[in-house]
C-alpha positions as CSV (number, residue, x, y, z in Angstrom):
1,X,-15.6,0.6,-2.8
2,X,-13.7,-2.2,-0.5
3,X,-16.3,-0.6,2.4
4,X,-19.3,-1.0,0.5
5,X,-21.4,-4.2,0.7
6,X,-22.2,-6.2,-2.5
7,X,-25.1,-5.1,-4.6
8,X,-24.7,-1.5,-3.6
9,X,-25.9,0.4,-6.3
10,X,-24.5,3.7,-6.9
11,X,-25.4,6.7,-9.7
12,X,-22.2,8.9,-10.5
13,X,-22.5,12.0,-12.1
14,X,-19.6,13.0,-14.5
15,X,-19.4,16.3,-16.4
16,X,-20.5,14.5,-19.5
17,X,-22.4,11.4,-18.1
18,X,-24.6,9.3,-15.8
19,X,-23.3,5.9,-14.9
20,X,-25.1,3.3,-12.9
21,X,-22.4,1.3,-11.0
22,X,-23.4,-2.0,-8.9
23,X,-20.6,-3.3,-6.4
24,X,-19.5,-6.7,-6.9
25,X,-16.8,-6.8,-4.3
26,X,-14.0,-4.9,-3.5
27,X,-13.4,-2.7,-6.6
28,X,-15.2,-5.1,-8.8
29,X,-18.4,-3.7,-10.4
30,X,-20.9,-3.7,-13.2
31,X,-21.3,-0.6,-14.7
32,X,-23.7,1.2,-17.6
33,X,-23.7,4.7,-18.8
34,X,-22.0,6.9,-21.7
35,X,-21.0,5.9,-24.9
36,X,-18.0,3.1,-23.3
37,X,-21.1,1.0,-21.3
38,X,-24.2,1.1,-22.9
39,X,-25.2,-2.2,-21.6
40,X,-24.0,-3.3,-18.3
41,X,-20.8,-4.5,-18.3
42,X,-18.0,-6.0,-15.8
43,X,-15.1,-3.9,-14.9
44,X,-13.2,-2.7,-12.0
45,X,-12.5,0.3,-10.2
46,X,-8.9,1.2,-10.3
47,X,-9.3,4.5,-8.4
48,X,-9.4,8.5,-8.8
49,X,-7.4,10.8,-9.8
50,X,-7.1,14.5,-11.2
51,X,-6.0,13.1,-14.9
52,X,-2.4,13.0,-13.8
53,X,0.0,10.3,-12.0
54,X,-1.5,10.2,-8.6
55,X,-4.1,7.8,-8.0
56,X,-6.3,7.1,-5.4
57,X,-6.7,3.6,-5.4
58,X,-9.7,1.7,-5.0
59,X,-12.1,5.0,-4.4
60,X,-14.2,7.4,-6.4
61,X,-14.0,10.8,-5.2
62,X,-16.1,14.1,-6.4
63,X,-14.0,16.6,-8.4
64,X,-11.7,13.4,-9.5
65,X,-12.0,11.5,-12.8
66,X,-12.8,7.9,-12.2
67,X,-10.2,5.4,-13.6
68,X,-12.0,2.1,-15.0
69,X,-10.7,-1.3,-16.9
70,X,-13.2,-3.2,-18.9
71,X,-12.7,-5.6,-21.2
72,X,-9.0,-4.9,-21.3
73,X,-9.2,-1.2,-21.8
74,X,-8.8,1.5,-19.2
75,X,-11.3,4.3,-19.2
76,X,-11.0,7.6,-17.5
77,X,-14.0,9.9,-17.1
78,X,-14.4,13.3,-16.9
79,X,-14.7,14.8,-13.3
80,X,-17.4,13.5,-11.3
81,X,-19.9,15.7,-9.8
82,X,-21.5,13.4,-7.7
83,X,-22.3,10.1,-6.1
84,X,-25.3,8.8,-5.3
85,X,-26.2,5.5,-3.2
86,X,-29.7,4.3,-4.2
87,X,-31.5,2.8,-1.5
88,X,-33.5,0.1,-2.4
89,X,-35.9,-0.2,0.8
90,X,-38.6,1.5,-0.8
91,X,-38.5,-1.4,-3.4
92,X,-39.0,-3.7,-0.5
93,X,-42.5,-2.6,0.6
94,X,-44.8,-5.4,1.4
95,X,-47.6,-6.1,-1.5
């Protein structure tokens, strides 16, 4: 997460939910998707894990569960199935 430029947009598909994530800086994000984030919400990606004590800090990994803190709550998602970086160059076409 720390290597991504601010405003980078990711679409993360977990087993149950599709999340739209916009990187603010470092692991701070705006996230939308699923029951916990029906509206864009400021949050922080703690990292990814297998659901146990081992956490890969500041990282999202396929096959792992995202751990996100938002509004004082820790949300642990189902396993990530895919991560797609949205390319906004198509929307930057001249008129």
